[in-house]
N, C-alpha and C positions, 0 to 999 in steps of 0.2 A: 573899887569898881565891883558892883554886884555880879555874882556868877550865877549862871543858869546851867542846868543839865538838860540835855535833850537826848531822847532815845526812842527807838521803836520797839514796842513790846507786842508780840503776836499781831503784827501788822498795823498797829495804831501808834502814830507818833505822839509822844508826850513830852512835856516840858515842866520843869520844876526848879525852884530856887535851890542852890547848893552852897553848903558851908562846911569847911574843914573842921569846924568846931563840933559838928554833929555827926559827920561820917569821915572815915579814913580815906575813901576814894570814891570816884563816880560810880563804880560798879556796885559798891555797898549801898550807896544812896538809891540807885535805881531799883535794886532788889528790895530795899526797905519800903520804897514807895509802892511796890506791887505786893507787899506783904509776904515775900518769899524768905524763908529761913535759910540762910547760907552758911550756917555753922559747920555742917559737914564739908561743904565746899572749901571753907577757910582752912579746915584741918588738912584736907588733901593738898591744898595749895601750899601750905607750909611744908608738907612732906616733899613736894616737888621742888620747892626752894632749897631744902636741905640736901637733896640728892643730885640736883643739877649743877652743872659747872658754870652756867651763865644765866642771865636774866631772860634770854629768849624763851627758854622752856616754860618759865612761869607765865610770861606774857601769852604765849601760845595756848597754854592750858586754860588760862582765864578767858581768853576770847572764845575758845571752842566750847567751854562749859556754859558760858552765858548765851552763846548762840543756841546751844542745846536746850536751855531754859526758855528760849523764845525771844531773846533780846538781840537787837542789831543797832548799828550806828550810835553807840553810846559815846557821847562827847560833851565837852564843856564849851559853852558859848558865853561871851560877855555882852553887855549892853551895846558896846561899840560895834560888835559884829552884826547887830541887827539894824543899826541906824543906816539910813540911806546916805550914800556918799555923793557929793556933788562935784 
């Protein structure tokens, strides 16, 4: 089933095809689509991962940093989600 990524960047909703063969996760794909270099972010995220005791800290860090960059509502949708149900 084809996957699509949908997100809002600086107030504009955008949608693009998503593949795990090209990107590690949806956040990386959204940043790449907008031409944002997240290498510093990834280094800091790794430090948070190494020093935190749970996954919640990493998830919280990621969501807050992407919100600071101008992203919101980053999520994956499938073709099924878009088709009308009868």
